[in-house]
Structure formats: structure tokens, C-alpha cells
C-alpha positions in Angstrom: 22.0 34.5 -13.7 23.2 37.2 -11.3 26.7 36.6 -10.1 28.2 38.3 -7.0 31.2 40.4 -8.0 33.2 39.0 -5.1 33.2 35.6 -7.0 35.6 37.1 -9.6 38.3 37.6 -6.9 40.8 34.7 -7.0 41.2 32.7 -3.8 44.7 33.9 -3.1 43.7 37.6 -3.3 40.6 36.9 -1.3 42.6 35.2 1.4 45.1 38.0 1.7 42.2 40.5 2.2 40.2 38.2 4.5 42.9 37.5 7.0 42.4 40.8 8.7 38.7 40.1 9.1 39.4 36.7 10.5 41.9 38.0 13.0 39.4 40.7 14.1 36.7 38.1 14.5 39.0 36.0 16.7 40.1 39.0 18.8 36.5 40.2 19.3 35.4 36.8 20.6 38.5 36.4 22.8 38.3 39.9 24.3 34.5 39.5 24.9 35.1 36.2 26.8 38.0 37.7 28.8 35.9 40.7 29.8 32.8 38.7 30.7 34.8 36.0 32.5 36.7 38.6 34.5 33.4 40.5 35.4 31.6 37.4 36.6 34.6 36.1 38.5 35.3 39.5 40.1 31.6 39.7 41.3 32.0 36.3 43.0 35.5 37.1 44.3 37.8 40.1 44.3 39.3 41.7 41.2 42.8 40.5 42.2 41.5 36.9 42.5 39.6 37.4 39.1 42.9 38.2 37.4 44.5 35.2 38.9 41.6 32.8 38.0 41.2 34.1 34.4 45.0 34.2 33.8 45.2 30.7 35.2 42.5 29.5 32.8 44.4 30.9 29.8 47.6 29.3 31.0 45.9 26.0 31.6 44.4 26.1 28.1 47.8 26.8 26.4 50.0 24.6 28.4 47.8 21.7 29.6 44.4 21.1 28.0 45.0 21.7 24.2 48.4 20.0 24.1 47.0 16.9 25.9 44.0 16.5 23.6 42.9 12.8 23.4 41.5 11.4 20.2 40.0 8.5 22.2 38.0 10.9 24.5 36.8 12.9 21.5 35.6 9.8 19.7 33.8 8.7 22.9 32.1 12.1 23.2 31.2 12.0 19.5 29.6 8.5 20.0 27.5 9.9 22.9 26.3 12.8 20.8 25.4 10.5 17.9 23.4 8.2 20.3 21.7 11.3 21.8 20.7 12.5 18.3 19.3 9.1 17.4 17.3 9.0 20.6 15.8 12.4 19.7 14.5 10.7 16.5 16.3 12.9 14.0 15.6 10.3 11.3 12.1 11.8 11.2 13.6 14.6 9.2 14.6 12.2 6.4 11.2 10.6 6.4 9.6 14.1 6.2 11.9 14.9 3.2 10.8 11.7 1.4 7.2 12.4 2.0 7.6 15.9 0.6 9.2 14.5 -2.6 6.4 11.9 -2.9 3.8 14.6 -2.9 5.8 17.2 -4.8 3.9 16.7 -7.9 0.8 18.1 -6.3 2.3 21.6 -5.9 5.1 21.8 -8.4 4.2 23.3 -11.8 4.9 20.4 -14.1 4.3 22.5 -17.1 7.0 25.0 -16.2 9.2 26.3 -19.0 12.3 25.1 -17.1 11.4 22.0 -15.1 15.1 21.2 -14.3 15.4 24.6 -12.5 12.2 24.0 -10.7 13.1 20.5 -9.5 16.7 21.3 -8.5 15.6 24.5 -6.7 13.0 22.5 -4.8 15.1 19.6 -3.6 18.1 21.8 -2.7 16.1 24.4 -0.8 14.1 21.7 1.0 17.3 19.8 2.0 18.9 23.1 3.3 15.9 24.2 5.4 15.2 20.9 7.0 18.9 20.2 7.8 19.6 23.6 9.2 16.4 23.5 11.3 17.5 20.0 12.6 21.0 21.3 13.4 19.7 24.3 15.2 17.3 22.3 17.4 19.6 19.4 18.3 22.7 21.4 19.0 21.0 24.1 21.0 19.2 21.8 23.4 21.9 19.2 24.0 24.2 20.7 26.7 21.4 22.6 28.5 19.4 19.4 28.9 22.6 17.6 30.2 23.2 20.4 32.7 19.5 20.5 33.7 19.5 16.7 34.2 23.0 16.8 35.8 24.2 14.1 33.4 27.0 16.4 32.4 28.7 15.8 35.8 29.3 12.1 35.0 31.5 13.4 32.2 33.2 16.4 33.8 34.2 14.4 36.8 36.2 12.1 34.5 39.4 13.4 32.8 37.5 14.9 29.9 38.6 18.4 29.0 36.2 21.2 28.1 37.2 21.5 24.5 36.8 17.7 24.0 33.2 18.0 25.3 32.6 20.9 22.8 34.3 19.1 19.9 32.6 15.8 20.6 29.2 17.5 20.4 30.0 19.3 17.2 31.4 16.2 15.5 28.6 13.9 16.7 25.8 16.2 15.5 27.7 17.0 12.4 28.2 13.3 11.6 24.4 12.6 12.0 23.6 15.6 9.8 26.2 14.4 7.2 24.6 11.0 7.0 21.1 12.6 6.5 22.5 15.0 3.9 24.0 12.1 1.9 20.7 10.3 2.0 18.9 13.4 0.9 21.4 14.1 -1.9 21.0 10.6 -3.3 17.2 10.7 -3.1 17.2 14.2 -4.6 19.3 13.2 -7.6 17.1 10.2 -8.3 14.0 12.4 -8.0 15.3 15.1 -10.4 16.6 12.6 -13.0 13.4 10.5 -12.9 11.3 13.6 -13.0 13.0 14.9 -16.2 13.2 11.6 -18.0 10.6 11.1 -20.7 10.3 9.6 -24.2 8.8 11.1 -27.3 7.8 9.2 -30.5 7.8 10.2 -34.1 5.3 9.0 -36.6 7.3 8.4 -39.8 4.2 9.1 -42.0 3.9 12.6 -40.4 7.3 13.8 -41.6 7.2 16.4 -44.3 10.1 15.9 -46.7 11.8 18.4 -49.0 12.7 16.4 -52.1 15.4 18.8 -53.2 17.4 18.9 -49.9 16.3 15.6 -48.4 15.5 17.4 -45.1 12.4 16.4 -43.1 10.5 18.4 -40.5 7.7 17.7 -38.2 6.9 17.5 -34.5 7.0 14.8 -31.9 4.3 13.3 -29.7 3.2 15.1 -26.6 4.9 13.7 -23.5 5.5 15.4 -20.1 3.2 18.2 -21.1 5.2 19.3 -24.2 6.4 18.4 -27.6 9.3 19.4 -30.0 9.6 20.5 -33.5 12.4 18.6 -35.3 14.4 18.4 -38.4 15.9 15.2 -40.0 18.6 14.8 -42.6 17.2 12.1 -44.8 20.6 11.8 -46.6 22.2 10.2 -43.6 22.2 6.5 -43.1 22.1 6.6 -39.3 23.8 4.1 -37.1 25.4 5.5 -33.9 25.4 9.1 -35.1 22.3 11.2 -34.9 20.4 12.1 -38.2 18.6 15.1 -36.7 17.7 17.1 -33.7 14.6 18.6 -32.0 14.2 22.2 -31.2 14.7 23.2 -27.6 11.5 23.0 -25.4 11.4 23.2 -21.6 15.1 23.8 -21.5 16.2 20.6 -23.4 16.3 18.9 -26.8 16.7 15.4 -28.1 19.0 13.8 -30.7 17.2 11.7 -33.4 18.6 8.3 -34.5 17.5 6.1 -37.3 16.5 2.5 -36.4 15.8 0.7 -39.6 12.9 2.5 -41.2 11.9 4.2 -37.9 13.2 7.3 -36.1 13.7 7.2 -32.4 14.6 10.0 -30.0 17.5 9.9 -27.5 17.3 11.0 -23.9 16.8 14.7 -23.1 20.0 16.8 -23.1 20.7 20.4 -22.1 18.7 20.5 -18.9 21.3 19.1 -16.5 24.4 21.0 -17.4 27.6 22.2 -15.7 28.8 25.0 -18.0 32.3 26.1 -17.2 32.4 29.9 -17.9 35.6 31.8 -18.4 35.0 35.3 -17.2 36.8 38.4 -18.2 37.1 41.9 -16.6 34.6 44.5 -17.9 35.1 48.2 -18.8 33.4 50.6 -21.1 34.1 53.2 -23.8 31.9 56.2 -24.1 29.7 57.1 -27.2 32.8 58.6 -28.9 35.0 55.5 -28.3 37.0 57.1 -25.5 38.1 55.8 -22.2 36.3 57.6 -19.4 38.1 59.8 -16.9 37.6 57.1 -14.3 39.5 54.6 -16.3 36.7 53.5 -18.6 35.1 51.1 -16.0 31.6 52.6 -16.0 28.7 52.3 -18.4 25.5 54.4 -18.8 22.5 54.5 -16.4 19.1 54.3 -18.0 17.3 55.2 -14.7 16.8 51.7 -13.4 17.1 51.4 -9.6 18.9 48.1 -9.8 22.5 49.0 -10.7 23.8 45.5 -11.3 23.9 46.1 -15.0 25.2 49.1 -16.9 24.2 50.1 -20.5 25.7 51.1 -23.8 24.0 53.3 -26.4 23.2 51.9 -29.8 24.5 53.2 -33.1 27.5 54.9 -31.4 31.0 53.9 -30.4 29.7 53.2 -26.9 31.4 49.8 -26.2 31.5 47.1 -23.6 35.0 45.5 -23.4 35.7 42.2 -21.8 39.4 41.4 -21.3 40.2 37.7 -20.9 43.4 36.2 -19.6 44.9 32.7 -19.6 43.2 31.6 -22.8 44.4 28.3 -24.4 43.3 26.4 -27.5 41.9 23.7 -25.2 39.2 26.1 -24.0 37.8 26.3 -27.6 36.1 23.8 -29.9 39.4 23.4 -31.8 40.2 21.1 -34.7 43.0 18.5 -34.7 45.5 21.0 -36.3 44.4 23.8 -34.0 43.6 26.1 -37.0 39.9 25.3 -37.1 37.1 25.4 -34.6 34.8 27.9 -32.9 35.0 30.6 -30.2 32.0 29.6 -28.0 30.6 32.8 -26.5 27.5 33.0 -24.4 25.7 36.2 -23.6 22.9 37.3 -21.3 22.2 40.9 -22.3 19.3 43.1 -21.4 17.6 45.4 -23.9 16.3 48.9 -23.0 14.2 50.3 -25.8 13.6 54.1 -26.0 11.7 53.7 -29.3 9.2 51.0 -30.2 10.9 50.0 -33.4 10.1 46.4 -34.5 8.8 45.2 -31.1 8.7 41.6 -32.3 12.2 41.7 -33.7 15.5 41.3 -31.7 17.9 44.2 -31.4 21.0 43.9 -33.6 24.5 43.9 -32.0 28.1 43.1 -33.1 31.1 41.5 -31.6 34.7 42.3 -32.4 37.7 40.2 -31.3 40.6 42.6 -30.5 44.3 42.2 -29.9 45.0 43.8 -26.5 48.4 45.0 -27.6 47.8 48.7 -28.0 51.1 49.5 -29.7 49.7 47.9 -32.9 47.7 49.8 -35.5 44.0 49.7 -35.3 43.8 47.6 -38.5 46.1 45.0 -37.0 44.2 44.9 -33.7 40.6 44.7 -34.7 38.7 41.9 -36.4 35.8 42.7 -38.6 32.5 43.0 -36.8 30.5 39.8 -36.3 26.7 40.4 -36.1 24.3 38.8 -33.7 20.7 39.3 -32.4 20.2 39.8 -28.7 17.7 37.4 -27.3 16.1 39.1 -24.3 15.7 37.5 -20.8 17.7 34.4 -21.7 21.2 33.2 -22.3 22.1 32.8 -26.0 25.1 31.6 -27.9 27.3 33.3 -30.4 29.6 30.6 -31.8 32.2 32.3 -34.0 33.8 29.9 -36.5 37.5 30.4 -37.0 37.0 31.0 -40.7 34.6 33.9 -39.8 37.4 35.8 -38.0 38.6 38.3 -40.6 40.2 41.7 -40.6 40.8 44.4 -43.3 44.0 44.2 -45.3 45.6 47.7 -45.2 46.9 47.5 -48.7 43.9 45.9 -50.6 41.2 47.1 -48.2 39.7 43.6 -48.5 38.8 41.2 -45.6 41.3 38.4 -45.0 41.1 35.5 -42.7 43.3 35.7 -39.6 44.5 33.1 -37.1 42.9 33.6 -33.6 45.9 32.6 -31.4 48.6 33.9 -33.8 47.1 37.3 -34.6 44.7 38.2 -31.8 45.5 36.4 -28.6 48.7 37.7 -26.9 50.1 35.8 -24.0 46.7 34.2 -23.4 45.0 37.7 -23.4 42.1 38.7 -25.7 39.6 41.6 -25.7 36.0 41.1 -26.9 34.1 44.2 -27.7 30.3 44.4 -27.9 28.3 47.2 -29.4 24.6 47.8 -30.0 23.9 48.7 -33.7 20.4 50.1 -33.5 19.8 53.8 -32.9 18.1 54.8 -29.6 18.3 51.3 -28.2 20.6 50.2 -25.3 22.3 46.9 -24.3 22.6 46.3 -20.5 25.3 44.0 -19.2 27.3 43.0 -16.1 30.7 41.3 -15.9 29.1 37.9 -15.9 26.9 38.5 -18.8 29.5 37.5 -21.4 31.8 34.6 -21.1 33.7 32.0 -23.1 32.3 28.6 -22.5 35.1 26.1 -21.7 34.6 22.3 -22.1 31.6 21.0 -20.1 32.0 19.9 -16.5 30.2 17.0 -14.8 26.7 17.7 -13.5 27.0 15.0 -10.9 30.2 16.7 -9.5 28.5 20.0 -9.6 25.6 18.6 -7.7 28.0 17.2 -5.1 29.7 20.6 -4.7 26.3 22.2 -4.1 25.5 19.8 -1.3 29.0 20.4 0.0 27.9 24.0 0.5 24.8 22.8 2.4 27.1 20.6 4.6 29.3 23.6 5.5 26.1 25.6 6.5 25.1 22.6 8.6 28.5 22.7 10.3 28.3 26.4 11.0 24.8 26.2 12.5 25.9 23.3 14.6 29.0 25.2 15.8 26.9 28.2 16.9 24.2 26.1 18.4 26.7 24.2 20.6 28.5 27.4 21.4 25.4 29.2 22.6 24.3 26.2 24.5 27.4 26.4 26.7 26.1 29.4 28.5 22.4 29.8 27.6 19.3 27.5 28.2 17.9 25.6 25.2 15.2 28.0 24.0 17.5 31.0 24.2 20.4 29.2 22.6 18.1 28.2 19.7 16.8 31.8 19.3 20.4 33.1 19.4 21.5 30.6 16.7 18.5 31.6 14.6 19.5 35.2 15.0 23.0 34.5 13.8 21.5 32.8 10.7 19.2 35.7 10.0 22.0 38.2 10.5 24.2 36.3 8.1 21.4 36.1 5.5 20.5 39.8 5.9 24.0 41.3 6.1 24.0 42.3 2.5 20.6 44.1 2.9 21.7 45.8 6.1 24.8 47.1 4.3 22.7 48.4 1.4 20.4 50.3 3.8 23.3 51.6 5.8 25.1 52.9 2.7 22.0 54.4 1.2 21.8 52.1 -1.8 18.5 50.8 -0.7 15.7 53.4 -0.9 13.6 54.3 2.0 16.2 54.9 4.7 16.6 53.0 8.0 13.8 51.3 10.1 12.6 54.5 11.8 12.6 56.5 8.7 10.8 53.7 6.8 8.2 53.5 9.6 7.5 57.2 9.3 7.3 57.0 5.6 4.7 54.2 5.9 2.6 56.2 8.4 2.8 59.5 6.5 2.5 57.7 3.1 5.7 59.3 1.7 7.4 57.5 -1.2 10.8 55.8 -0.7 12.6 57.8 -3.4 11.6 61.3 -2.3 13.2 63.4 0.5 11.6 62.9 3.9 9.3 65.8 4.6 9.7 66.2 8.4 11.7 69.4 8.7 15.4 69.6 8.7 16.0 69.1 12.4 13.6 66.2 12.7 15.0 64.5 9.6 18.5 64.9 11.0 17.6 63.3 14.3 15.7 60.4 12.6 18.6 59.7 10.3 21.2 59.9 13.1 19.2 57.4 15.1 18.9 55.1 12.1 22.6 55.5 11.4 23.5 54.5 15.0 21.2 51.5 14.9 22.4 50.3 11.4 26.0 50.8 12.3 25.5 48.6 15.3 23.5 46.0 13.4 26.1 45.9 10.6 28.9 45.4 13.1 27.1 42.5 14.7 26.2 41.1 11.2 29.9 41.0 10.2 30.5 38.5 13.0 28.0 36.1 11.4 28.9 33.9 8.4 27.6 35.2 5.0 25.2 32.3 4.5 24.0 33.3 1.0 27.5 32.7 -0.3 27.2 29.1 0.8 24.0 28.7 -1.1 24.9 27.5 -4.7 21.4 26.2 -5.7 21.0 28.8 -8.4 24.3 27.8 -10.1 23.3 24.2 -10.2 19.7 25.0 -11.3 20.9 27.3 -14.1 23.6 24.9 -15.2 26.8 26.7 -14.2 29.8 24.9 -12.8 30.7 25.9 -9.2 34.2 27.3 -9.3 36.9 25.7 -7.1 37.9 29.1 -5.8 34.4 29.5 -4.4 34.6 26.2 -2.6 38.0 27.0 -1.2 36.7 30.4 0.2 33.8 28.6 1.8 36.0 25.9 3.3 38.4 28.5 4.7 35.5 30.5 6.2 34.1 27.3 7.8 37.5 26.3 9.3 38.0 29.8 10.8 34.6 29.7 12.5 35.3 26.2 13.7 38.6 27.0 15.5 37.3 30.4 16.8 34.2 28.9 18.3 36.0 25.8 19.5 38.3 28.0 21.6 35.5 30.3 22.7 33.4 27.3 23.7 36.3 25.8 25.7 36.7 29.0 27.7 33.0 29.3 28.4 32.7 25.7 29.6 35.8 26.2 31.7 34.3 29.4 33.2 31.1 27.5 34.1 33.1 24.9 35.9 34.9 27.6 37.8 31.6 29.2 38.7 30.3 25.9 39.9 
């Protein structure tokens, strides 16, 4: 799974760097309102009167309106917004969602290799699109319809302040959306669990037994469009403990229990997970085992346009080094005495072959556990290499038993067992080195492609955190919809809200085009390339002067678009469907970043909406 590098930044560091951006956002909106309010007021009056009116509005906001906020009035406005949403028949959205689930089997690939990913991706994406469309429609048309029908005057003539009107609308529509989201989450969870639940059977007579070892093998019945190979230990008596396991198929396996003379399979396991990965920082050594001039933080390029992963060369000292911090014995499968257990590593490496070799075989690699204290000798720092085979295009495990961790004795030159936390981990720090062992082959990896798997989290809690991200997107869309509706008519407000959502989703792509990371240039250059049939990776053949003019126009346009896009929320960072679908726990730091971002937009747009509504009252 691809992980955004920004996720590795701790919340405290992220907050310190994000404060400046939040302040700029608030200042831009405040200055924009001040300028627009002054311009419109000066047109209707004189500039001197405009200064007095706008200044008076700011003074009234700080000294009167906000300090005298009434919870009772906000609750009343919230109740009106809820009633209005119900009158608009928003429950149709939930009915539509249920209908989509009922007929999902018609268009979902039930024979997919990973049905859990398919089902989770479907229900989460459907919930997100339906709720955001609902929030956009209801919030954008509410105030314009009230102003058009003049029902807003029955409220503004009462002692209801402008920000209470704005806040009541946001809370009311947000409350309706929250109820719908909870209903969708419950129905989605039931849909996924029931869709994945199935039962296989084993015919006892079909088991092939090995008389010497007492092990039995065979395959299960076909259910839910698949079956499993299995192995059974006939020497075990059974009871509450499993006597065997099936092989993994469609992303899950089953434990096998003995019931009298029969063998029964337990429920599927492994498809609804919440892995808790412990990530380290990544750097590289060159093919001679040296740190690079840039600090050793860059690997090799094999010519792929996607630069997410970097590569190491096989059969050399080219090494990928992950440095982990804050490790404790509780993160590992540790025995009661703490001196036995496993180091649970999971890897998701890519293989780049420059020679055919054994095309059906996996590429060999090795892992070394290394003490990060560089004042020690090499013999004392490095464990003996531990071999593994890289499985391509999937995450695979390398569970290193404590008794496999050895290093060379400098006196006897023999391998001796070492204690992980006594000899290799220093103040919770450990380095893990990965090398490719085969000549002319390459391993590709990113920072998230190797991690230590901590004890499992709760899938249900992970599912809840994913829907919490949808809820925050719902709040943001509602905020922008209500804000735009304070000074635009319904259709235009909805289009403006949609534009903000599109800007937020596309901000990363706009940045890549503006920086030149995306091939093809800006929109004008891309259009010319399409017309003249010039490739995206070659220089534009239009002459030096024409090319400079085109790129300058694109640069101005993209700079403008990027500046506007930075004002919009980064919606992809709120979308955590892939983490849940691929079975990764959503980190608390990520949730805190999202909550902080949502609160900043909430307060900024609340103040902006207040001033706009106040300005409209002045104009009236």
C-alpha cells in the first residue's frame, strides 16, 4: 500500500509547521472580506462612511455579538435546519444506499482475489460520495431559498445574531448527515461481515495421511467460489485448540478443529485486520557500502517514472537501512521471560529484473539486525544475515525467531546466539538492513515497505476511525456550502462548493504539474502536444521563443491555481478507505491532524460567514 510521506511526521511537528499555513488562511479570508465589504459599502456610500461602517462591524463582532452568543438561540436555529433537511427528504439518500447494497452482488466481482478489499472499498466510497453530495446540495440551497422566500426576515428581525444563523445551519445539517452516516456505517459493517462469512466442509475420507509424521493434507469443499488446501496434525487430540490450518485463499484462512471423529473449520480470519505497523526512517548505502554525499538518503533509479520507490542493486553492498526508535519488548511476540519470541517483520518489496534468471522463482534477499551504536566494532554491531525470498506485488512476512539472531564470535569465528534487547537494541533504537543477493537484480522499496508489526488493533475501531474521516469531510463540505450560500444563489453556491472539493482533491496533481514532476507540462503545453502529437517526455518542438511564452503562461496559470488550491482542504488525506481495505490501523496522529484541520476551517469560515451575513444586512 502506498503511504503519503507526510504521515510519518508526528502530530507535534506537523502542528508546529502547519500553524503558519492556518494563520495565512485566516488572514487571506479576513482581508478578502474587509476589502470586498469596504468596496461595496464605498460604492453605496462614501469612502469615509465605508471605513466607519466596516470598522463598526468589526467592533460589534468583537465586543457585542460573539461575547453574547446564546446556546438557546443556536439550538433553535439547529432545530430549524434539521426540520428543513427532513422536509427536503434527505432520508432518500439512505434508502438509495440500501438499494445499492441490495443489488451490489450484480456488479461486484464475487470471485475477486481479495473480496474484503472489494467490499470495504465499495461501501466506504459509496457512503462518502452520497453524503458529500447530500451535504453540498442541502447546505448550498438553504439560505438562498430563505432569502428568496423572505423567510429569513422572520429570524433576523428577532435577536438572533449573524454567526448564530450560520452556526445553526452548519450544526443542523451536520447533525442530519451524522445520523445518516451512523446508519450507513452500521449497514455497511453488516454487509461486509455477512458478505465475507462462509463455511467450508472437510470430508474425512478424503484426507491423505502420512503414517510416519501423522500429518494429513487435502482440500476443502468449494464455497463462496473458492476452496482451501489444508494440513492437519493427526497427533493432536483437539478440543479448544486447532489441530490444523488451511492455506490462504482470497485473503483469508481457517483454523481446523476436531469434533469427535470429524474435522470442522472455524470462521475466516485474516481478511478484516487492523495491522499496527511501526515504521522507521529509511536511508541507503551505495554499492560499496558507503554513505552517499547527500547523507545516504537516496537509492538508485531504474528508469521508472514513478519515483515513490528507490532501488538497491543485487550482489553488492547496496543496502536499504530502516532505523526504528521507541522499540519495547511488548511490540514483539515475546515469551514470558522476555528471552524468546519473534521479530515480526512485514515487507512489500518490488523486484526489477535486468536478466531473466529463474522467472518462476523468487529473488533472494537478506536481513541484518544492526546495533545503531557506531562506536562498537562491526562484529559487535551486526547480526548474521537472515535469508528470505521476496514475494512480488504482495506483502509478505519475515518472522525472525530470537534463537535465529546470531553473530560471529571474534575469537572463535563461530556464530553465537545474541539477545535482541541486550545486544542490538540501544535506548529503543534498532537498525534493520536489507540487501538483494542476486546479481543484476534490484529490490525497490519506500519508507513504508518494511515495518515491525506491533500487536493487532481492533478492526471495528479502525472501521469507526475511517467513518470519522468521512464525517469530517461532511462537516467541511457543509461549512463551505453554508458559507458560499451567504452571498451566492443556490446553484452558484453549489458549483463553488464543488469547485472547492475538486480543488482539494486535485491539489497534489496541480503541485506535481507546477513543479514539473508530472510529464507533459501545463494545460496549454499539453493541449499543443495533443494537437501536434508530441510525446509527454520529449522537449516541446515549437521554437525557443514560442516554448518560453507557452511555459510562462502555463506557469502563471498553475501558480494561480496552486495558490487557490492551498485554500481548500486536502480531501484525499481524509479518505482512509485504502487503510481499512488493506488491513492497516489508522494512526492516532493522522486523526489528530484531520481534527485540527477541520476545527481551523470551522472557526475561519464561521467568522467569515458572520461578516458576510452582517454585510448583507447592512446592504439591505
